[in-house]
N, C-alpha and C positions, 0 to 999 in steps of 0.2 A: 504494500500500500504506500502511495506517495505521501510525503510529508507536506505540510502547509508551505514550507519554504520552497520545495521542489515545484509545487503547483504554481506558486507565484513566479518563480523563475521561468517556467514554461509559458506563463501569461505575459512575459515581457518586463516584469519588475526588475529594476536594477538594484543590486546589492553593492554596498561599498562603504568607504570611509574617506571623506574629503580631506581629513588631516593627513593621511598617509598616501592619498591619491591612488587608492586601490579600488578596483571595480570588477564585478563579475556580472555578466548578463548574457542572455541568449539573443542573438541578433534576430530581427524579424524574419529573415530568410530561413531560419532554422525552426521557427515555431511550427509545430505539427509534424516535424520529421520523425522517422522511426528511431534514428540514432543521432539526435541533435548534438551539435558542437556549441560550446559556450565560449565566451571571450573573457580572459583574465587580463586586466590591465593593471600595471604597477608603474606609476610615473609615465615615462614615454614608451615603456616596453609593453607589447601586446602578445598574447599567446593563446592559441586555440586549445581548449581542454574539453574532455568529454563531460557529460552530465554528472557522473559519479565524482570526478575530480573537482568540478565546480562546487558541488555540495560540500565536499571535504574542505575546500578553501573557505567557503562561507562559514562553516562551523569553526574551523581552526582559527580564523582571523576575526571571528565574532562580527562579521559584516552585517549591516542592517540596511533597510530601504534607504536609498541615497539618490541624490540628484547628480547626474553625470554632467560634466562641464559642456559637452557637445550634445548629448542625447536627451537631457532632461531626466525625468523620473521613470520613463518607460522606453524600451527599445523599439516599440512598434511605431 
């Protein structure tokens, strides 16, 4: 069963921390995909991660709903 955080991520909610410039989100093009990729941004670095790794980063870094500098609060 999916967690609330996973469902929100799949709905386009951006998780992050503006103080550390870390963000995790699922791009709109991946919404509804069977095996979606998410984006993990840390400063100027961007990395594609699978959903399981995205969830681990969100938990490990205690990321919350955030406003991304370019995308706003939702990746859709």
